[in-house]
C-alpha positions as CSV (number, residue, x, y, z in Angstrom):
1,M,26.6,-67.2,-0.6
2,N,23.2,-65.5,-0.8
3,Y,20.6,-67.6,0.8
4,P,16.9,-67.0,0.1
5,I,15.3,-65.1,3.0
6,K,11.7,-65.9,3.9
7,Y,9.5,-65.5,7.0
8,A,9.1,-68.6,9.2
9,V,7.5,-69.4,12.6
10,Q,10.3,-69.6,15.1
11,P,9.8,-71.5,18.4
12,V,10.9,-69.7,21.6
13,F,12.0,-72.0,24.4
14,I,12.6,-71.4,28.1
15,Q,14.8,-73.6,30.3
16,L,13.1,-75.5,33.1
17,N,15.4,-76.6,35.9
18,K,14.0,-79.1,38.4
19,G,16.7,-80.5,40.7
20,S,19.5,-82.0,38.5
21,I,17.2,-82.2,35.4
22,S,17.2,-79.3,32.9
23,R,15.2,-79.2,29.7
24,N,13.9,-76.7,27.3
25,I,10.1,-76.3,27.0
26,P,8.2,-74.4,24.4
27,Y,7.2,-70.9,25.5
28,G,5.6,-69.7,22.3
29,Y,6.3,-68.8,18.7
30,I,7.3,-65.7,16.9
31,V,7.6,-64.6,13.2
32,S,11.2,-64.4,12.1
33,K,13.0,-63.9,8.9
34,S,15.1,-67.0,8.1
35,F,17.8,-68.2,5.7
36,I,16.6,-71.2,3.7
37,V,19.5,-73.6,3.4
38,E,17.6,-76.7,2.1
39,E,14.3,-77.4,0.4
40,T,13.1,-81.0,-0.1
41,K,10.1,-82.3,-2.0
42,C,8.5,-85.2,-0.1
43,Y,5.8,-87.6,-1.1
44,N,3.4,-89.7,0.9
45,E,0.0,-91.3,0.4
46,S,-1.7,-87.9,0.6
47,G,0.4,-86.3,-2.1
48,C,3.4,-84.0,-2.3
49,F,4.7,-81.5,0.3
50,T,7.8,-79.5,0.8
51,K,10.1,-79.5,3.9
52,Y,12.6,-76.8,4.6
53,K,15.7,-76.5,6.7
54,V,16.1,-72.9,7.9
55,V,18.5,-70.9,9.9
56,Y,17.0,-68.3,12.1
57,P,19.4,-65.4,11.9
58,V,18.9,-64.4,15.6
59,K,20.2,-66.8,18.2
60,L,17.8,-67.4,21.0
61,Y,19.0,-67.2,24.6
62,N,17.0,-68.8,27.4
63,S,17.5,-65.7,29.4
64,F,16.0,-63.3,26.8
65,L,12.7,-62.8,28.7
66,A,14.6,-62.1,31.9
67,E,17.4,-60.0,30.3
68,R,15.5,-58.1,27.6
69,G,17.4,-57.8,24.4
70,K,20.2,-60.4,24.8
71,I,20.4,-61.6,21.2
72,S,23.2,-62.3,18.6
73,I,23.2,-62.9,14.9
74,D,23.6,-66.4,13.5
75,H,24.6,-67.4,10.0
76,P,24.3,-70.8,8.3
77,D,27.2,-73.0,9.5
78,F,28.1,-76.0,7.4
79,N,30.2,-78.9,8.8
80,Q,32.8,-80.9,6.9
81,Y,30.1,-83.2,5.6
82,G,28.1,-80.4,4.0
83,H,25.3,-80.5,6.6
84,C,24.1,-77.2,8.1
85,S,24.7,-77.7,11.8
86,N,22.5,-74.9,13.0
87,A,19.5,-75.5,10.7
88,H,16.0,-76.2,12.0
89,D,13.2,-78.2,10.2
90,T,10.0,-76.5,9.2
91,N,7.1,-77.3,6.8
92,Y,6.2,-73.7,6.2
93,V,8.0,-70.6,4.9
94,F,6.2,-67.4,3.8
95,D,6.9,-64.5,1.5
96,R,4.6,-62.2,3.5
97,Y,4.8,-61.4,7.2
98,E,1.0,-61.5,7.5
99,D,0.8,-65.1,6.3
100,A,3.5,-66.2,8.8
101,E,1.8,-64.2,11.6
102,K,-1.5,-66.1,11.0
103,V,0.2,-69.5,11.5
104,C,2.2,-68.1,14.5
105,N,-1.0,-67.0,16.2
106,E,-2.6,-70.4,15.6
107,E,0.4,-72.2,17.1
108,N,0.5,-69.9,20.1
109,G,-3.2,-70.5,20.7
110,K,-2.7,-74.3,20.7
111,L,0.3,-74.1,23.0
112,I,-1.4,-71.9,25.6
113,L,-4.5,-74.1,25.6
114,N,-2.5,-77.3,26.0
115,F,0.4,-76.3,28.3
116,Y,-0.4,-73.0,30.0
117,P,-4.1,-72.8,30.6
118,N,-3.8,-70.8,33.8
119,E,-1.4,-68.1,32.4
120,S,-2.6,-64.8,31.1
121,L,-2.8,-65.0,27.3
122,E,-2.4,-61.2,27.0
123,L,0.8,-61.2,29.1
124,R,2.2,-64.0,27.0
125,K,1.3,-62.2,23.8
126,C,3.0,-59.0,25.0
127,L,6.3,-60.8,25.9
128,L,6.4,-62.7,22.6
129,K,5.6,-59.5,20.6
130,E,8.5,-57.7,22.4
131,Y,10.8,-60.6,21.6
132,E,9.6,-60.7,17.9
133,L,10.2,-56.9,17.5
134,A,13.8,-57.3,18.8
135,V,14.4,-60.2,16.4
136,L,12.9,-58.2,13.5
137,R,15.1,-55.2,14.4
138,A,18.2,-57.4,14.5
139,T,17.4,-59.1,11.1
140,T,16.7,-55.7,9.5
141,A,20.1,-54.5,10.8
142,L,21.7,-57.7,9.4
143,E,20.1,-57.1,5.9
144,L,21.4,-53.5,6.0
145,E,24.9,-54.8,6.8
146,E,24.7,-57.3,3.9
147,V,23.5,-54.6,1.4
148,S,26.3,-52.3,2.6
149,A,29.0,-55.0,2.2
150,K,27.8,-55.9,-1.3
151,S,28.0,-52.2,-2.4
152,K,31.6,-51.9,-1.4
């Protein structure tokens, strides 16, 4: 199946271990291409809006920031009930990288102000940009594979 591919803002989490408690906490956001597997029009008192379920084609590993470049490709995976088990909810998808990047920068700014006020914003931006570039390289390789497979 050919899924529409758009840019989305992908959260990056790190694992925090404290004693016997382990949880994922948000580290930042990157721009990533994504497969759109569902689009739903919703209505509320303010009007109409669209929600999306997307699959980010690059799996995130908690260790990425420590082990530079540890990524793998992910495809939409539907269970026996027709639900995509690896889809993520988002309210925004974009045709242009620059539009997604603007929202990504806003979200990273909010996150740093609220959760990491003592950390260097520049260091965080560098690490996230490195991660984003690795994801974009992997998704470009994925698209080239799909084009190659279709032409055979």
